[in-house]
C-alpha positions as CSV (number, residue, x, y, z in Angstrom):
1,M,0.0,0.0,0.0
2,D,1.5,3.3,-1.1
3,A,1.6,6.2,1.4
4,S,-0.6,8.2,-0.8
5,E,-3.5,5.8,-0.1
6,Y,-3.4,6.4,3.7
7,P,-5.7,9.0,5.3
8,L,-4.3,12.5,5.7
9,K,-5.5,12.4,9.4
10,L,-7.4,9.9,11.5
11,P,-11.1,10.6,12.1
12,A,-12.0,12.0,15.5
13,G,-14.0,8.9,16.5
14,D,-11.1,6.6,15.7
15,R,-8.1,8.3,17.1
16,P,-5.6,6.5,19.4
17,M,-2.7,8.6,20.6
18,V,-0.3,6.5,18.6
19,R,-1.1,4.3,15.5
20,F,1.3,2.2,13.4
21,L,-0.3,1.3,10.1
22,N,1.4,-1.5,8.2
23,V,4.8,-0.2,9.3
24,N,8.0,-1.8,8.0
25,K,11.6,-1.0,9.0
26,D,14.4,-2.6,7.0
27,Y,18.1,-2.5,7.2
28,G,19.2,-3.6,3.7
29,K,17.7,-7.1,3.4
30,L,17.1,-7.4,7.1
31,S,13.5,-6.8,8.1
32,V,13.4,-5.5,11.7
33,I,9.8,-4.4,11.8
34,H,7.4,-6.3,9.6
35,Q,3.9,-5.0,8.7
36,L,3.2,-3.7,12.2
37,D,-0.3,-2.6,13.1
38,F,-0.2,-1.2,16.6
39,D,-2.4,1.3,18.6
40,V,-1.7,3.0,21.9
41,A,-4.7,4.7,23.4
42,E,-4.6,8.1,25.1
43,G,-3.4,7.8,28.7
44,E,-2.4,4.1,28.2
45,M,0.8,2.7,29.6
46,V,2.1,0.0,27.2
47,T,5.3,-2.0,27.9
48,I,7.1,-3.8,25.1
49,I,9.1,-6.9,26.0
50,G,11.0,-9.4,24.0
51,P,14.4,-10.9,23.2
52,S,17.3,-9.0,21.7
53,G,16.7,-8.3,18.0
54,S,13.0,-8.5,18.2
55,G,12.4,-4.9,17.1
56,K,11.2,-3.5,20.4
57,T,13.7,-0.6,20.7
58,T,13.4,0.1,17.0
59,V,9.7,0.8,17.6
60,L,10.7,3.7,19.9
61,R,13.4,4.9,17.7
62,I,11.2,5.2,14.7
63,L,8.4,6.8,16.8
64,M,11.0,9.4,17.9
65,T,12.0,9.9,14.2
66,L,15.5,8.8,15.0
67,E,15.2,6.2,12.2
68,P,13.2,6.4,9.0
69,I,10.6,3.8,8.3
70,S,10.6,1.7,5.1
71,G,6.9,1.4,4.6
72,G,3.5,2.3,6.2
73,V,2.6,5.4,8.2
74,I,2.7,6.3,11.8
75,Y,0.2,8.7,13.3
76,V,0.4,10.7,16.6
77,N,-2.7,12.3,18.0
78,G,-4.4,11.7,14.7
79,K,-1.8,13.5,12.6
80,P,0.8,11.7,10.4
81,L,4.2,11.6,12.0
82,T,6.3,10.0,9.3
83,H,4.5,11.8,6.4
84,M,2.9,15.1,5.6
85,A,0.1,16.2,3.3
86,K,1.0,17.6,-0.1
87,A,-1.5,18.1,-2.9
88,G,-4.1,16.1,-1.1
89,V,-1.9,13.0,-0.5
90,L,0.7,11.8,2.0
91,V,4.3,12.2,1.1
92,P,7.4,11.5,3.2
93,A,7.9,14.2,5.9
94,D,10.6,16.8,5.7
95,E,12.7,18.0,8.6
96,R,10.4,20.9,9.3
97,H,7.4,18.6,9.8
98,F,9.5,16.3,12.0
99,R,10.5,19.2,14.2
100,Q,6.9,20.2,14.6
101,M,5.7,16.7,15.4
102,R,8.6,15.8,17.8
103,S,7.3,18.4,20.2
104,S,4.5,15.9,21.0
105,I,7.0,13.2,22.0
106,G,9.4,12.9,24.8
107,M,12.0,10.2,25.2
108,C,14.3,9.0,27.9
109,F,17.2,6.8,26.9
110,Q,19.2,4.3,28.9
111,H,22.3,6.6,28.9
112,F,20.7,9.8,30.1
113,N,22.2,12.1,27.3
114,L,22.2,15.2,29.5
115,F,24.2,18.2,28.4
116,P,27.4,17.9,30.5
117,H,28.2,21.6,30.5
118,M,24.8,22.5,31.9
119,T,23.3,22.2,35.4
120,A,20.3,20.0,36.1
121,L,18.1,23.1,36.0
122,Q,19.7,24.4,32.8
123,N,19.2,21.0,31.1
124,C,15.5,21.2,31.8
125,M,15.2,24.8,30.7
126,E,17.0,24.5,27.4
127,G,14.3,22.8,25.3
128,P,11.4,25.0,26.5
129,V,13.4,28.2,25.8
130,Q,15.1,27.2,22.6
131,V,12.4,25.0,21.0
132,L,9.1,26.2,22.5
133,G,10.1,29.8,22.8
134,L,9.2,30.1,26.5
135,A,10.4,33.0,28.5
136,K,13.3,32.1,30.8
137,K,11.2,32.9,33.9
138,E,8.4,30.5,32.8
139,A,10.9,27.8,31.8
140,R,12.6,28.1,35.1
141,E,9.3,27.8,37.1
142,R,8.3,24.8,35.0
143,S,11.7,23.1,35.3
144,E,11.8,23.6,39.1
145,E,8.3,22.2,39.4
146,L,9.4,19.1,37.5
147,L,12.7,18.7,39.4
148,T,10.7,18.8,42.6
149,M,8.4,16.1,41.3
150,V,11.3,13.8,40.5
151,G,13.0,14.6,43.8
152,M,15.9,16.5,42.3
153,I,15.2,20.1,43.3
154,D,18.1,20.1,45.8
155,K,20.5,19.2,43.0
156,K,19.2,21.7,40.5
157,D,22.6,23.6,40.4
158,Q,24.7,20.5,40.0
159,H,26.3,19.4,36.7
160,P,25.7,15.8,35.5
161,S,29.2,14.7,36.5
162,R,28.3,15.4,40.1
163,L,25.2,13.3,40.0
164,S,24.7,9.5,40.4
165,G,23.3,7.5,37.5
166,G,19.8,7.4,39.2
167,Q,19.9,11.1,39.7
168,Q,20.9,11.8,36.1
169,Q,18.1,9.6,34.9
170,R,15.6,11.4,37.0
171,V,16.8,14.8,35.6
172,A,16.5,13.3,32.1
173,I,12.9,12.4,32.8
174,A,12.2,16.0,34.1
175,R,13.9,17.4,31.0
176,A,11.7,15.4,28.7
177,L,8.6,16.4,30.6
178,A,9.5,20.0,30.5
179,M,8.6,20.0,26.8
180,R,5.0,19.0,27.8
181,P,4.8,15.9,25.5
182,K,1.7,14.0,24.8
183,V,3.6,10.8,24.5
184,M,6.5,9.6,26.7
185,L,8.9,6.9,25.6
186,F,11.2,5.0,27.9
187,D,14.0,2.9,26.4
188,E,15.5,0.6,29.0
189,V,15.8,3.5,31.4
190,T,17.1,1.3,34.3
191,S,19.5,-0.9,32.4
192,A,22.6,1.4,32.9
193,L,21.9,1.9,36.6
194,D,23.3,0.1,39.7
195,P,20.7,-2.2,41.3
196,E,20.4,-0.1,44.4
197,V,19.3,3.0,42.5
198,I,16.9,1.4,40.1
199,G,14.1,2.1,42.6
200,E,14.7,5.8,42.3
201,V,13.8,5.8,38.6
202,T,11.0,3.2,38.7
203,N,9.3,5.2,41.5
204,V,9.3,8.3,39.4
205,I,7.7,6.4,36.5
206,R,5.1,4.9,38.9
207,K,4.3,8.5,40.0
208,L,3.9,9.6,36.4
209,V,1.5,6.7,35.7
210,A,-0.5,7.4,38.8
211,E,-0.8,11.2,38.7
212,H,-0.5,12.3,35.0
213,N,-2.6,11.4,32.0
214,L,0.4,10.8,29.8
215,T,0.5,8.2,27.1
216,M,3.5,6.1,27.7
217,L,5.4,3.4,25.8
218,M,8.2,1.6,27.6
219,V,10.8,-1.0,26.6
220,T,12.2,-2.9,29.6
221,H,13.9,-6.1,30.6
222,Q,12.5,-5.8,34.1
223,M,9.5,-8.1,34.0
224,G,8.4,-7.3,37.6
225,F,8.3,-3.6,36.8
226,A,6.4,-4.3,33.5
227,R,3.9,-6.4,35.4
228,D,3.3,-3.8,38.1
229,I,3.0,-0.7,36.0
230,S,1.5,-1.5,32.6
231,D,-2.0,-1.4,31.3
232,R,-1.0,-3.7,28.5
233,V,2.2,-5.7,27.7
234,C,3.2,-6.6,24.2
235,F,5.7,-9.4,23.5
236,F,7.6,-8.7,20.3
237,Y,9.3,-11.4,18.3
238,G,10.5,-11.3,14.7
239,G,9.6,-7.7,14.2
240,K,5.9,-8.0,15.1
241,I,3.6,-8.5,18.1
242,E,3.6,-12.2,18.9
243,E,1.2,-11.8,21.8
244,E,-0.3,-9.0,23.9
245,G,-2.6,-8.7,26.8
246,S,-3.0,-7.4,30.3
247,P,0.0,-8.0,32.6
248,H,-1.9,-10.7,34.5
249,D,-3.0,-12.5,31.3
250,L,0.4,-12.3,29.6
251,F,2.5,-13.3,32.5
252,E,0.2,-15.8,34.1
253,N,-1.4,-17.5,31.1
254,P,0.6,-16.8,27.9
255,Q,-1.0,-18.4,24.8
256,R,1.9,-18.6,22.4
257,D,4.8,-21.1,22.6
258,R,7.4,-18.4,21.9
259,T,6.0,-16.2,24.7
260,R,6.1,-19.0,27.2
261,Q,9.7,-19.8,26.2
262,F,10.8,-16.2,26.7
263,L,9.1,-15.8,30.0
264,S,10.5,-19.1,31.2
265,A,14.0,-17.9,30.3
266,V,13.6,-14.6,32.2
267,K,11.5,-15.9,35.1
268,E,14.1,-15.2,37.7
269,A,13.8,-11.5,36.8
270,Y,10.3,-11.3,38.2
């Protein structure tokens, strides 16, 4: 199906926050994502699990427009993300369209990616000032509110090199939230942390789920965390969703052999 045959926007009555329509992602002859149809509802917390090479992180990277897709269309809040309207049809998006759409999406990576020459507060203020055009006073107030929420206000004047891994990751979450995204993406945000500080970050994400109507998509290898926090868990295998369901259904009564094999292999993690 050519992109020109997809709708210019999704109708109001059928509008998940995120929709993948027949999405493919290829690296040469290697198909990493294969004809993926996948919806995430507004306010839903969806966790993606699966073995290495299953395509789970690629889903986040193409949603963040860090990787181009090879086919299909992705929509965010009813609008095409990967494409734009031109002469009444969808064509591949240009960089201006990507910049506009990225403001709806926040992402936290496993390696923090904070600006090393800026304090925690400056890291949080930079995007709202430079990208959203907020006045510095408003950006400061917003950033201080978010640093308070993640328990980092007392470290606001510290540079990343003076912060622990868990502290850096909490600042990274505050920085992403400072852009007021509609969708938050978490890519293995605890995998680079020492075990004793993982709880710092998972507690912040739990608070986001409990108190904010954010749409969230998370990739994690922590099965207990996925089970505890998710509305829905998707098991990826071979570039597609092999099985999905509520945390209880997927972890307690998986229906597919490959899902059972994977969960058996990682059982000690939860």
